[in-house]
TIDOKOL-628621 format. One record per residue (C-alpha): residue in three letters; residue number from 0; x, y, z. Coordinates in nm, 4 decimals, padded with zeros to 6 digits, m for minus. Each point is the difference from the previous one (the first is absolute). Last residue first. Layout:
BEGIN
+------+-----+----------+----------+----------+
: rest :  nr :     east :    north :       up :
+------+-----+----------+----------+----------+
:  ALA : NUM :        X :        Y :        Z :
...
+------+-----+----------+----------+----------+
END
This chain:
BEGIN
+------+-----+----------+----------+----------+
: rest :  nr :     east :    north :       up :
+------+-----+----------+----------+----------+
:  PRO : 113 : m11.0847 : m26.1314 : m10.8748 :
:  THR : 112 : m00.3164 :  00.1139 : m00.2049 :
:  GLU : 111 : m00.2562 : m00.2354 : m00.1462 :
:  ALA : 110 : m00.1639 :  00.0770 : m00.3031 :
:  VAL : 109 : m00.3328 :  00.1193 : m00.1485 :
:  VAL : 108 : m00.0120 :  00.0642 : m00.3751 :
:  SER : 107 : m00.1807 :  00.2245 : m00.2670 :
:  ILE : 106 :  00.0342 : m00.0236 : m00.3605 :
:  GLU : 105 : m00.1622 :  00.2030 : m00.2657 :
:  VAL : 104 :  00.0246 : m00.0920 : m00.3825 :
:  LYS : 103 : m00.1003 :  00.1839 : m00.3297 :
:  PHE : 102 : m00.0071 :  00.3441 :  00.1097 :
:  SER : 101 : m00.1456 :  00.2152 : m00.2827 :
:  SER : 100 : m00.1806 :  00.2422 :  00.2425 :
:  VAL :  99 : m00.1490 : m00.1689 :  00.3006 :
:  LEU :  98 : m00.0685 : m00.3862 : m00.0172 :
:  VAL :  97 : m00.3134 : m00.2042 : m00.0841 :
:  SER :  96 :  00.0696 : m00.3234 :  00.1591 :
:  GLN :  95 :  00.1036 : m00.3558 : m00.1170 :
:  VAL :  94 :  00.1030 : m00.2186 :  00.2898 :
:  CYS :  93 :  00.3167 : m00.1614 :  00.1320 :
:  ALA :  92 :  00.0488 : m00.1259 :  00.3531 :
:  ARG :  91 :  00.2950 : m00.1072 :  00.1591 :
:  ALA :  90 :  00.1552 : m00.2202 :  00.2966 :
:  PRO :  89 :  00.4018 :  00.0798 :  00.0137 :
:  ALA :  88 :  00.2352 : m00.1736 : m00.2096 :
:  TYR :  87 :  00.3311 : m00.0084 :  00.2131 :
:  GLY :  86 :  00.1461 : m00.3520 : m00.1032 :
:  ASP :  85 :  00.1499 :  00.1412 : m00.3335 :
:  ILE :  84 :  00.0096 :  00.3820 :  00.0354 :
:  ILE :  83 : m00.2556 :  00.1693 : m00.1653 :
:  TRP :  82 :  00.1086 :  00.2585 : m00.2882 :
:  ASN :  81 :  00.0495 : m00.2437 : m00.2781 :
:  ASP :  80 : m00.3620 : m00.1473 :  00.0605 :
:  TRP :  79 : m00.1462 :  00.3449 :  00.0132 :
:  ILE :  78 :  00.1425 :  00.1069 : m00.3098 :
:  LYS :  77 : m00.1439 : m00.3019 : m00.1971 :
:  ASN :  76 : m00.2994 :  00.0272 :  00.2133 :
:  MET :  75 : m00.0808 :  00.3426 : m00.1508 :
:  GLU :  74 :  00.0293 : m00.1542 : m00.3618 :
:  ASP :  73 : m00.2279 : m00.2839 :  00.0904 :
:  TYR :  72 : m00.2683 :  00.2356 :  00.1653 :
:  ASP :  71 : m00.0138 :  00.2598 : m00.2476 :
:  MET :  70 : m00.3188 : m00.1821 : m00.1831 :
:  MET :  69 : m00.1435 :  00.0726 :  00.3443 :
:  ASP :  68 : m00.0430 :  00.3723 : m00.0789 :
:  ARG :  67 :  00.0209 :  00.2847 :  00.2340 :
:  LEU :  66 :  00.1901 : m00.2293 :  00.2635 :
:  TRP :  65 : m00.0267 :  00.0208 :  00.3731 :
:  ILE :  64 :  00.2686 : m00.1680 :  00.1974 :
:  ASN :  63 : m00.0404 : m00.0941 :  00.3664 :
:  ALA :  62 :  00.3162 : m00.1326 :  00.1584 :
:  ILE :  61 :  00.0185 : m00.1997 :  00.3198 :
:  LEU :  60 :  00.2652 : m00.0809 :  00.2823 :
:  ILE :  59 :  00.2843 :  00.1978 : m00.1541 :
:  ALA :  58 :  00.3177 : m00.0708 :  00.2225 :
:  LYS :  57 :  00.2000 : m00.1090 : m00.2880 :
:  LYS :  56 : m00.0679 :  00.3114 : m00.1678 :
:  ASP :  55 :  00.2091 :  00.2101 :  00.2130 :
:  THR :  54 :  00.0129 :  00.1475 :  00.3585 :
:  GLU :  53 :  00.1425 :  00.3154 :  00.1417 :
:  ALA :  52 : m00.2967 :  00.2071 : m00.0328 :
:  GLU :  51 :  00.1559 :  00.2117 : m00.2528 :
:  ASN :  50 :  00.1068 : m00.3135 : m00.1639 :
:  LEU :  49 : m00.3548 : m00.1032 : m00.0177 :
:  LEU :  48 : m00.0680 :  00.3227 : m00.1540 :
:  THR :  47 :  00.2699 : m00.0358 : m00.2576 :
:  ASP :  46 : m00.0732 : m00.3577 : m00.0964 :
:  ILE :  45 : m00.3853 :  00.1285 : m00.0401 :
:  ARG :  44 :  00.0992 :  00.2771 : m00.2564 :
:  ASN :  43 :  00.2183 : m00.2696 : m00.1958 :
:  LEU :  42 : m00.2735 : m00.2438 : m00.0290 :
:  VAL :  41 : m00.2401 :  00.3027 : m00.1110 :
:  GLU :  40 :  00.2729 :  00.0938 : m00.2834 :
:  MET :  39 :  00.0407 : m00.3438 : m00.1056 :
:  THR :  38 : m00.3701 : m00.0712 : m00.0451 :
:  GLN :  37 : m00.0413 :  00.3396 : m00.1827 :
:  GLU :  36 :  00.2657 : m00.0977 : m00.2361 :
:  GLY :  35 : m00.1318 : m00.3439 : m00.0729 :
:  ILE :  34 : m00.3693 :  00.1206 : m00.0215 :
:  THR :  33 :  00.1127 :  00.2477 : m00.2691 :
:  GLY :  32 :  00.0647 :  00.3681 :  00.1046 :
:  ASN :  31 : m00.2476 :  00.2751 : m00.0241 :
:  PRO :  30 : m00.0206 :  00.0596 :  00.3921 :
:  ASN :  29 :  00.4121 :  00.0074 : m00.0116 :
:  ASP :  28 :  00.1159 :  00.1966 :  00.3150 :
:  ILE :  27 : m00.3126 : m00.0674 :  00.2129 :
:  ALA :  26 :  00.0082 : m00.3786 : m00.0770 :
:  VAL :  25 : m00.2547 : m00.1010 :  00.2796 :
:  GLN :  24 :  00.0415 : m00.1127 :  00.3564 :
:  GLY :  23 : m00.2979 : m00.0900 :  00.2049 :
:  THR :  22 :  00.0713 :  00.1140 :  00.3667 :
:  LEU :  21 :  00.2658 : m00.1857 :  00.1638 :
:  TYR :  20 : m00.0845 : m00.1679 :  00.3621 :
:  ILE :  19 :  00.3152 : m00.0841 :  00.2190 :
:  HIS :  18 : m00.0514 : m00.2301 :  00.2825 :
:  ASN :  17 :  00.1720 : m00.1159 :  00.3172 :
:  LYS :  16 : m00.1456 :  00.2830 :  00.2134 :
:  SER :  15 : m00.1812 :  00.2481 : m00.2385 :
:  ILE :  14 :  00.2038 :  00.1540 : m00.2798 :
:  THR :  13 : m00.2098 :  00.1952 : m00.2576 :
:  ALA :  12 :  00.1218 :  00.0279 : m00.3629 :
:  GLN :  11 : m00.0656 :  00.2624 : m00.2900 :
:  SER :  10 : m00.2102 :  00.2035 :  00.2286 :
:  PHE :   9 : m00.3240 :  00.1501 : m00.0584 :
:  ARG :   8 : m00.1889 :  00.3228 : m00.0789 :
:  LYS :   7 :  00.1843 :  00.2776 :  00.1798 :
:  SER :   6 :  00.3134 : m00.1716 : m00.0942 :
:  GLN :   5 :  00.2400 : m00.2595 :  00.1575 :
:  GLN :   4 :  00.2990 : m00.1150 : m00.1613 :
:  ILE :   3 :  00.0483 : m00.2863 :  00.2651 :
:  ARG :   2 : m00.2243 : m00.0211 :  00.2989 :
:  ARG :   1 :  00.1221 : m00.1288 :  00.3335 :
:  MET :   0 : m00.2414 : m00.1720 :  00.2950 :
+------+-----+----------+----------+----------+
END
């Protein structure tokens, strides 16, 4: 097992056998941004972590998305749909949730490793 960006409380990602589990990613650099800005930052953070684990978004098996407000669903999906590569859409769940601070979106994924 390998852990990426580990702190005392949690790791940003854990690799076990053929899977990488990413913790929920939020827009740490732009907590007051629009839903579109926050979604882009979160997806960029996911790309970075997957890259560090030597895989990419084509290998995502499932994504779990939490939105502060379901009214942001369509705007978040515009960013998501441009990010996902045609033919590689993962299984996905999206729910409304109370999020920490002013975060509008949090996304966690599980992906395969090479």
